[in-house]
C-alpha positions as semicolon CSV with decimal commas, in nm:
position;residue;x (nm);y (nm);z (nm)
1;X;0,000;0,000;0,000
2;X;0,132;0,343;-0,088
3;X;0,228;0,546;0,218
4;X;0,000;0,842;0,271
5;X;-0,120;1,049;0,563
6;X;-0,469;1,076;0,418
7;X;-0,689;0,987;0,717
8;X;-0,938;0,822;0,481
9;X;-0,703;0,544;0,365
10;X;-0,755;0,189;0,484
11;X;-0,921;-0,147;0,431
12;X;-1,286;-0,236;0,379
13;X;-1,420;-0,579;0,479
14;X;-1,746;-0,690;0,321
15;X;-1,999;-0,924;0,484
16;X;-1,866;-1,216;0,279
17;X;-1,522;-1,152;0,443
18;X;-1,367;-1,015;0,122
19;X;-1,110;-0,757;0,229
20;X;-0,960;-0,492;0,000
21;X;-0,761;-0,172;0,027
22;X;-0,924;0,161;-0,046
23;X;-0,847;0,532;-0,046
24;X;-1,063;0,838;0,013
25;X;-1,322;0,641;0,211
26;X;-1,639;0,832;0,296
27;X;-1,952;0,710;0,473
28;X;-2,269;0,903;0,392
29;X;-2,600;0,796;0,547
30;X;-2,647;0,442;0,416
31;X;-2,365;0,430;0,158
32;X;-1,988;0,395;0,152
33;X;-1,778;0,560;-0,122
34;X;-1,412;0,483;-0,197
35;X;-1,139;0,475;-0,462
36;X;-0,923;0,172;-0,528
37;X;-0,548;0,244;-0,496
38;X;-0,412;0,377;-0,824
39;X;-0,742;0,539;-0,931
40;X;-0,662;0,887;-0,798
41;X;-0,649;1,048;-1,143
42;X;-0,837;1,367;-1,207
43;X;-1,200;1,295;-1,280
44;X;-1,202;0,936;-1,154
45;X;-1,528;0,827;-0,999
46;X;-1,573;0,680;-0,655
47;X;-1,693;0,323;-0,614
48;X;-1,994;0,295;-0,387
49;X;-2,169;0,027;-0,190
50;X;-2,460;0,003;0,049
51;X;-2,357;0,013;0,415
52;X;-2,547;-0,311;0,481
53;X;-2,288;-0,499;0,268
54;X;-1,992;-0,376;0,477
55;X;-1,874;-0,553;0,795
56;X;-1,594;-0,315;0,899
57;X;-1,380;-0,026;0,785
58;X;-1,022;-0,003;0,911
59;X;-0,858;0,339;0,868
60;X;-0,477;0,356;0,859
61;X;-0,276;0,665;0,957
62;X;0,102;0,652;0,923
63;X;0,155;0,994;1,085
64;X;-0,036;0,886;1,394
65;X;0,163;0,560;1,391
66;X;0,489;0,758;1,408
67;X;0,362;0,959;1,706
68;X;0,236;0,651;1,891
69;X;0,561;0,465;1,818
70;X;0,770;0,757;1,946
71;X;0,581;0,782;2,275
72;X;0,566;0,406;2,334
73;X;0,933;0,348;2,244
74;X;1,056;0,638;2,455
75;X;0,850;0,530;2,757
76;X;0,962;0,166;2,739
77;X;1,326;0,265;2,681
78;X;1,328;0,515;2,968
79;X;1,159;0,274;3,211
80;X;1,395;-0,010;3,119
81;X;1,704;0,210;3,136
82;X;1,604;0,361;3,468
83;X;1,539;0,017;3,617
84;X;1,876;-0,120;3,498
85;X;2,068;0,185;3,622
86;X;1,893;0,196;3,956
87;X;1,938;-0,179;4,008
88;X;2,315;-0,141;3,960
89;X;2,323;0,061;4,283
90;X;2,561;0,328;4,410
91;X;2,927;0,326;4,308
92;X;3,158;0,260;4,605
93;X;3,392;0,544;4,710
94;X;3,742;0,523;4,570
95;X;4,071;0,607;4,745
96;X;4,250;0,683;4,419
97;X;4,311;1,040;4,304
98;X;4,022;1,152;4,088
99;X;3,857;0,819;4,179
100;X;3,529;0,989;4,269
101;X;3,519;1,182;3,940
102;X;3,281;0,933;3,771
103;X;3,104;0,809;4,081
104;X;2,726;0,801;4,048
105;X;2,440;0,722;4,282
106;X;2,178;0,465;4,184
107;X;1,930;0,741;4,094
108;X;2,183;0,921;3,874
109;X;2,268;0,597;3,693
110;X;1,899;0,530;3,644
111;X;1,841;0,877;3,501
112;X;2,141;0,859;3,266
113;X;2,055;0,512;3,135
114;X;1,686;0,604;3,119
115;X;1,755;0,903;2,896
116;X;1,997;0,705;2,677
117;X;1,772;0,403;2,631
118;X;1,465;0,627;2,607
119;X;1,621;0,801;2,306
120;X;1,707;0,468;2,148
121;X;1,355;0,339;2,215
122;X;1,207;0,654;2,059
123;X;1,406;0,598;1,739
124;X;1,300;0,234;1,718
125;X;0,940;0,336;1,791
126;X;0,939;0,600;1,515
127;X;1,062;0,349;1,257
128;X;0,817;0,082;1,372
129;X;0,525;0,327;1,377
130;X;0,611;0,460;1,031
131;X;0,609;0,108;0,887
132;X;0,298;-0,030;1,056
133;X;0,087;0,284;1,101
134;X;-0,201;0,330;1,341
135;X;-0,527;0,148;1,270
136;X;-0,873;0,250;1,379
137;X;-1,148;-0,006;1,320
138;X;-1,513;0,081;1,273
139;X;-1,746;-0,217;1,294
140;X;-2,066;-0,156;1,100
141;X;-2,390;-0,269;1,261
142;X;-2,649;-0,170;1,007
143;X;-3,013;-0,170;1,110
144;X;-3,283;-0,169;0,845
145;X;-3,517;0,133;0,854
146;X;-3,821;0,067;1,070
147;X;-4,158;0,067;0,899
148;X;-4,376;0,329;1,069
149;X;-4,684;0,103;1,041
150;X;-4,517;-0,148;1,272
151;X;-4,475;0,116;1,541
152;X;-4,848;0,192;1,573
153;X;-5,026;0,013;1,857
154;X;-5,251;-0,274;1,750
155;X;-5,619;-0,239;1,835
156;X;-5,856;-0,533;1,842
157;X;-6,126;-0,488;1,580
158;X;-6,060;-0,118;1,518
């Protein structure tokens, strides 16, 4: 699928479980309109279908995937780095000259490793999010229009 940040790009699943990719998806009242990938030429017409024939629409956003990947990767990297650094504990004091120059407490080690691994996790998350994207599923539960005659109360003999 071509990479695009069009929020109306995704996959449509019909009731018979046929799944296909679509662009410029719009839902209007009881109909769904879309373009097949590669049909975005000037003047091309949308394909349409009745909403009752559609099971679900899955929208894909690669920009949102990058943002979610960044936040998730940075959070996991920071938490893991902080835990590893803090678990290493305080450095013991040294009797050598300049021996205390690179002496860190457990909290300082946790913060340093958390920032370092958080940055690495953010980079990995950005790449992963850009490749996979963010998906939002809409499951269609179509109800037939109700006949007004069926809503009137039934009277015996009247």
